[in-house]
NUDO-8954 format. One line per field, with one value per atom (N, C-alpha, C): x, y, z; residue in three letters; chain; residue number from 1. Coordinates in steps of 0.1 Angstrom, whole numbers, always signed. Each point is the difference from the previous one (the first is absolute). Layout:
N
c1 = (X;...)
c2 = (Y;...)
c3 = (Z;...)
r = (ALA;...)
c = (A;...)
k = (NUM;...)
# end
This chain:
69
c1 = (-73;+3;-12;+3;-11;+1;-11;+0;-9;+4;-7;-10;-13;-10;-4;-4;-5;-14;-4;-14;-10;-11;-11;-4;-2;-3;+12;+12;+12;+5;+6;+6;+13;+4;+13;+8;+13;+8;+5;-4;+3;+15;+6;+15;+7;-4;+5;-3;-12;-5;+9;+3;+7;+15;+5;+14;+2;-10;+0;-1;-8;-2;+13;+6;+13;+11;+1;+10;-1;-13;-3;+4;-4;+3;+15;+7;+14;+7;-4;+6;-3;-12;-3;+8;+2;+8;+14;+6;+14;+2;-10;+1;+0;-9;-1;+12;+6;+12;+12;+1;+11;+0;-12;-2;+2;-4;+0;+14;+7;+12;+12;+8;+11;+11;+2;+10;+5;+9;+6;-10;+4;-8;+1;+11;+2;-9;+1;-9;-15;-4;-14;-4;+8;-3;-2;+8;-1;-13;-4;-12;-12;+1;-11;+1;+11;+1;+2;+7;+3;+15;+4;+14;+2;+12;+3;+0;+3;-1;-14;-9;-14;-6;+4;-5;+5;+12;+5;-8;-3;-8;-14;-6;-13;-1;+10;+1;+2;+8;+3;-13;-7;-13;-10;+0;-10;+6;+13;+6;+4;+2;+3;+15;+8;+14;+9;-4;+9;-2;-10;-3;+8;+7;+7;+15;+7;+15;+6)
c2 = (-121;+12;+10;+12;+9;+12;+2;+10;+12;+12;+11;+5;-1;+5;+14;+8;+13;+0;+10;+1;-2;-5;-2;+13;+0;+12;+7;-4;+6;-10;+6;-8;-7;-9;-7;-1;+2;-2;-15;-7;-14;-2;+9;+0;+0;+11;+2;-12;-5;-12;-12;-2;-11;+1;+12;+2;-2;+5;-3;-15;-7;-14;-8;+5;-7;+2;+12;+3;-8;+0;-8;-15;-5;-14;-3;+9;-1;+1;+9;+1;-13;-5;-13;-11;-2;-10;+1;+12;+2;-3;+5;-3;-14;-8;-14;-8;+5;-7;+2;+13;+3;-8;-1;-8;-15;-5;-14;-5;+8;-4;+7;-6;+7;-1;+11;-1;+14;+1;+13;+7;+12;+8;-7;-5;-6;-13;-9;-12;+4;+9;+4;+6;+8;+6;-11;-11;-11;-7;-3;-6;+8;+13;+9;+4;-4;+4;+14;+8;+14;+2;+12;+4;+3;-4;+3;+15;+9;+14;+5;-6;+3;-5;-12;-5;+8;+4;+9;+13;+6;+12;-2;-11;-4;-3;-7;-3;+13;+9;+13;+8;+0;+8;-6;-12;-6;-2;+4;-1;-14;-8;-15;-3;+10;-3;-4;+2;-3;-15;-7;-14;-10;+6;-9;+1;-11;+0;+6)
c3 = (-71;-7;+2;+4;+2;-10;-7;-10;+5;-2;+4;-10;+3;-10;+3;-9;+2;+6;+7;+6;-11;+3;-10;-7;-13;-7;-6;+4;-6;-11;-10;-10;+4;-7;+2;-13;+1;-11;+0;-11;-1;-1;-7;-1;+14;+7;+14;+9;-1;+8;-3;-13;-5;+5;+0;+4;+15;+8;+14;+3;-6;+2;-4;-12;-4;+10;+6;+9;+13;+5;+12;-2;-12;-3;-1;-6;-1;+14;+8;+13;+8;+0;+7;-5;-13;-5;+4;-2;+5;+14;+9;+14;+4;-7;+3;-5;-12;-5;+9;+4;+10;+12;+6;+13;-3;-11;-3;-6;-7;-7;+6;+9;+5;-11;-8;-11;-3;-9;-4;-10;-3;-10;-14;-3;-14;+0;+10;+1;-1;+8;+0;-13;-6;-14;-10;+1;-10;+3;+12;+4;-5;+0;-4;-16;-6;-14;-3;+9;-2;+2;-5;+2;+14;+6;+14;+4;-10;+3;+1;-8;+1;+13;+4;+12;+12;+1;+10;+2;-12;+0;+5;-3;+4;+15;+5;+14;+8;-5;+7;+0;-11;-1;+11;+3;+9;+14;+2;+13;+4;-10;+2;-2;-4;-3;+11;+12;+11;+4;-6;+3;-9;-10;-11;+3;-1;+1;-11)
r = (MET;MET;MET;GLU;GLU;GLU;LEU;LEU;LEU;ASN;ASN;ASN;PHE;PHE;PHE;PRO;PRO;PRO;PRO;PRO;PRO;PRO;PRO;PRO;GLY;GLY;GLY;GLN;GLN;GLN;GLY;GLY;GLY;VAL;VAL;VAL;SER;SER;SER;LEU;LEU;LEU;LYS;LYS;LYS;ALA;ALA;ALA;PHE;PHE;PHE;GLY;GLY;GLY;SER;SER;SER;GLU;GLU;GLU;ALA;ALA;ALA;ALA;ALA;ALA;GLU;GLU;GLU;GLN;GLN;GLN;ALA;ALA;ALA;GLU;GLU;GLU;ARG;ARG;ARG;MET;MET;MET;LEU;LEU;LEU;LEU;LEU;LEU;ALA;ALA;ALA;SER;SER;SER;MET;MET;MET;VAL;VAL;VAL;GLU;GLU;GLU;ARG;ARG;ARG;GLU;GLU;GLU;PRO;PRO;PRO;CYS;CYS;CYS;THR;THR;THR;TYR;TYR;TYR;VAL;VAL;VAL;GLN;GLN;GLN;LEU;LEU;LEU;ALA;ALA;ALA;LYS;LYS;LYS;LEU;LEU;LEU;LEU;LEU;LEU;GLY;GLY;GLY;VAL;VAL;VAL;ASP;ASP;ASP;PRO;PRO;PRO;LYS;LYS;LYS;THR;THR;THR;LEU;LEU;LEU;ARG;ARG;ARG;ALA;ALA;ALA;LYS;LYS;LYS;LEU;LEU;LEU;ARG;ARG;ARG;LYS;LYS;LYS;TYR;TYR;TYR;GLY;GLY;GLY;LEU;LEU;LEU;ASP;ASP;ASP;LYS;LYS;LYS;ARG;ARG;ARG;VAL;VAL;VAL;ALA;ALA;ALA)
c = (A;A;A;A;A;A;A;A;A;A;A;A;A;A;A;A;A;A;A;A;A;A;A;A;A;A;A;A;A;A;A;A;A;A;A;A;A;A;A;A;A;A;A;A;A;A;A;A;A;A;A;A;A;A;A;A;A;A;A;A;A;A;A;A;A;A;A;A;A;A;A;A;A;A;A;A;A;A;A;A;A;A;A;A;A;A;A;A;A;A;A;A;A;A;A;A;A;A;A;A;A;A;A;A;A;A;A;A;A;A;A;A;A;A;A;A;A;A;A;A;A;A;A;A;A;A;A;A;A;A;A;A;A;A;A;A;A;A;A;A;A;A;A;A;A;A;A;A;A;A;A;A;A;A;A;A;A;A;A;A;A;A;A;A;A;A;A;A;A;A;A;A;A;A;A;A;A;A;A;A;A;A;A;A;A;A;A;A;A;A;A;A;A;A;A;A;A;A;A;A;A;A;A;A;A;A;A)
k = (1;1;1;2;2;2;3;3;3;4;4;4;5;5;5;6;6;6;7;7;7;8;8;8;9;9;9;10;10;10;11;11;11;12;12;12;13;13;13;14;14;14;15;15;15;16;16;16;17;17;17;18;18;18;19;19;19;20;20;20;21;21;21;22;22;22;23;23;23;24;24;24;25;25;25;26;26;26;27;27;27;28;28;28;29;29;29;30;30;30;31;31;31;32;32;32;33;33;33;34;34;34;35;35;35;36;36;36;37;37;37;38;38;38;39;39;39;40;40;40;41;41;41;42;42;42;43;43;43;44;44;44;45;45;45;46;46;46;47;47;47;48;48;48;49;49;49;50;50;50;51;51;51;52;52;52;53;53;53;54;54;54;55;55;55;56;56;56;57;57;57;58;58;58;59;59;59;60;60;60;61;61;61;62;62;62;63;63;63;64;64;64;65;65;65;66;66;66;67;67;67;68;68;68;69;69;69)
# end
């Protein structure tokens, strides 16, 4: 995971930094699960403990929705 740090001497928003890190981690997890687990949206949602509609939205957001049956 690669995080973008501001140039030296500039401030950083901890909230923005945390949000970026969380999104990158979420995308990496979803991408690895989609590659590893050949299954449907419903099955994958159960494995991840999220609602299938939420999972579809997140997969769409990260361009991973075409990899799930």
